[in-house]
N, C-alpha and C positions, 0 to 999 in steps of 0.2 A: 472404465476410466476411473482413476483415483479421484475421490472427492476432496476438494480443497475449499475451505471457507476463508474469506478475506474480509478484514474490517479496515476500512479506509476513511479518511476525512481529515480536515484541518486540525491543527494543534488546539488543545483545550476543549475538545468536543465530546470527550468521554470514551475514547477508544479503549483505553487500558481497563477501566472498570467493566465495560461490556465484554471485553475479551475474556476476562476471568470468569464472568457469569456464564458465558457460552461454553468455555472450556470445561467448567465443572459440570455443566448440565449434559454436555454431549461427549464427554470423555476425550477432551482435546489436549493438544500440546501447541504452544505458541511459537511461531517462527517470526522473529522481528524483521519487519520490512522497512527499517529505518536506516538510512545511510550513515547516520552519526552515532547510533547506539552500539555500533561495532567497536568503538574506541574505548579502551580502558581509561579510567580516571576522569572521564567526562560524563558525570552522572546527573548533575543538577541541570545543566544547560540543555541536555538531550531529553530531559524528563524521563530518565531511565527508571523502570519499575524497580521497587525495592524488594528485598526478600520477603518481608512481611506482607507486602501487597500481592505477591505471587500466590499466596494461600495454597502453596503446595503444587501449583501448576508448573509443569516443566516448560522452560523457555530456552530458545536457541538463538544463535547469531547475535548474542550480546557479549561485549567484552572479549572479542576475538582478534583485535588488532591493537598495536601500539600506535601512538599518534603520528609516528613518522612513516607509517605504512599505508599504502593505498588499498581501497576496497572498491572494485569496479562492479558495474551491473552484471558483467559476465561472471564474476566471482559469486555474486548473489544467486544468479540463475543456477549455477552449478551446485552451490551449497544447498540452496532451498530444494532443488529437485531431489538431491540425495536424501535430505531430511524427510521430504514428503513420502518418499518410498519407504524409509525406515519406519516412520510413524504409522503409515497406512498398513504396513506389514504386521505391526504390533496390534492392529485392530483399533487404533485410535484415530482421531480426527485432526489433521493438520490445519492450524489456524494462523494465517499470515496477518500480522497487525502492523500498521505503520502509515506514514504519510509521504513516503517516497514513491510517487506514482509511476515513474519510469521503471522502477524495479518490478512492480507488479505487472505492468503491461508486458515487459520483456518475458516474464515467466509464464503468464497465462495465455498470451496471444501468440507465443512461439515466434517472437520477433527475432529476425535474423540479425544478430549483432555484427556490426561491421558491414552490413549489406542494406537490407530494406529497413530503414529507420522510420517508416511511416510518415515521411515528409509529405507524401501525397495520400491523404486519407479520405478524399471525398467519396470514394467508392464505399468505404466502410461506413461513413456517415449516412450515405443513402440507404445502405442495407439495414442499418439500425432503424432508420425512419420507416422503411418498408415493413420491418418486423412490428413496429409500433402501430402502423396503420392497418396492416393486413393480418397480423397475428403470427405467432411462432410456427404454427403448423403449416401455414401457407409458405413461409420462407423455407421450411424444411422440405416441403413438396418440390419447391424450385431447385433445391440442392439435389434431391433424388432424381430429378429429370436430367441433370448433367453429370452427376457423380453418385450413382446409387450405392457404391461401396462405402463412401464416406457417410452418406445418409444413414446407412444401416448401422454404422458404428457410433454415430453421434446422436444422442437423444434430441428431440425437437425442442425441448425446453433449455438445452444448452446453447442458447442463442449465440454466445460469443464464438463457439467453435463452428457452428453452422455458418456464421458470417465469415469467419476466417477461411473456411473451405470454399465458400462462394467467391470470396475476394481473390483467392489464389487462382481460381478458374477464370474469373473475369480479367484479371491482370495478365495472366501468363498463357491462358488457353489450355493449360494442363490441369488434369484432375488432381485434387489434393491427395487422393488415395494412391496416385501413381508416384508420389514423391517417396523415394527410398531412404532419404537422409533427413528426417525431421530433426532439427537442432534441439527441440524441446518435445517432451511427451505431451499427449493430450490429457488435460485435466477437466473434470466436471466441476466447475467452480461456481460458487455463489458469493457475490460481492455485496457486503453490507456497507453502505455509505452513511456516515453520521454527519448531520448538519444541524443548524439552528438559526434563529434570527440573526442577521448580520451584526446588528449593534450589540446584541447580547453576546455574540461570539467575541467581538472586539473587547467588550468589557471583561470577559473571562480571560482573554489573552493578557490584558493589562494587569489584572489581578495576579495572574500566574507569574508574570515577570517580576512583580513586586515581591512575591513569595520566594522566587528564585534568588533575588538579591539578598534577602534575609537569610536564605539557606546557605549562601556562600558561592554563588556563581562567579563572583569576582575572583575568587581563588583559582577556579578552574581556568578562567580566561588568562590569569597571570601565569599559570603553569604553562599554557600554550605559548604565551609571549616570551617567557624566560627560556623556553626550550627551542626557540627559533622556528616554531611551527606556524607562524602567521601566514606563510605562503603555501602551506601544505593543505591537503584535503581536509584534515581534521581541524585545522585552524580557521577555516573559512565559514564554519557554521554560524547561523544566526544565534545570537546570544553570547558569542565570543568575540568576533571580529570588531564589533562596535566599541569594545572597551580598549582597543589598541591605541586609539588617539588619546584616550584618557591617560593611559600609561605613559604616553609620550608628552603629556602636559599640554596638549593642544585643545582639549575640551574639558568641561567639568564632568563630574560623575553623574549629575542630574541629566546633563545633555546626552551622555552615553546611554543611560537607562532609557531615556526617551527614544533614542534611536533603536534600541532593542525592541521596544514596544511597536514602533512604527514599522520596522522591518518584519516583525512577527505578524502584524496585521496584514501587510502586503503579501507576505508569503502564504498566509491562510487563504487570501483571495485567489492567488494563483493556484493553490492546491485544489480549491473547489472547482475552478474552471477546468483544470486538468482532468479531474475525476469525472466531471460531467461529460467532457468531450472525448476522453480516451478510454475510460474504463466502464462507463455506463452502469453505476451501481444501482442497487435497490435502496432507495433513500429512506431514512428514519430520523425523526427529531425526538430523541429520547430525553433531552433536557427540558423541553417545554411540554411534551405530550407523553405522559406515562403509558397511555394505551399503545404507543409505538413500541414499547419494550415487549409487551405481550404479542403484538403483531410480528415483531422481528423474530422472536423465539418460535412462534408458530410457523413462520415462513421457512426458517432454517430446518425445523423438524420435518416439514413437508418435503423440502428439497432432499434431505437425507434419506427419506423413505422411497424416493423415486429410484427406480432401477434396482431396488434391493429384492 
């Protein structure tokens, strides 16, 4: 299985800096997992990485759509899968970076788009709890008892895939290995979740919004407004739609900026909840604990050496 590293977490928690550090250390290329960074001319409000910040690291799925074009989760899964294959074939590490949790879940969990949307995920939650209580090897043993072919193909420490295979068996009564039409390939993924103290995170978000205003986010919002994009996917992003009432003369600029900060904080809270419940990352607080940087790098290194 191709190895895929993912870095997730709320806005303003250090994903970009960490992605560059890991890409340079482990010969990686970055695949953006952000639903807004696909749009051209929306740079400031999407916190898009600059050329100088890339430090020579190759980035993908940035600036690939105009503001009047849609980019669906199915588009992402297709594009990201192709890129993972290309990057892996070149002997490099694919690194997915972003805060759009549904994108990552659809890619790594083999979510059936248009079908099983995981609305009923109590089985998966129970299996994750079982893994935490009993250990990865015991869960893998349980998979081997019902589906030895899948167990032989999936390492015990790839808990997500073990759980997915067990979930399919429990839900359908059919072996995961008997499915002849997987919509997504199996990836050996390691998910890094970045977090920090909630109040510190909110302070960082407020500071980031102030910097965005100084950098010219208002011009990007005006561009969307003037081009009639307010009802389009590109125009609904946080950091943009809050300014439309200001352009209409209904609220002051200060009120609009306050709304951006409020919506950004609320979104960060929703992101953290999503990642905890849906993607179950390995959590690190690199903002407050420098030792977590060392631990993170060590954990990634160990994961990369597994199965090699």
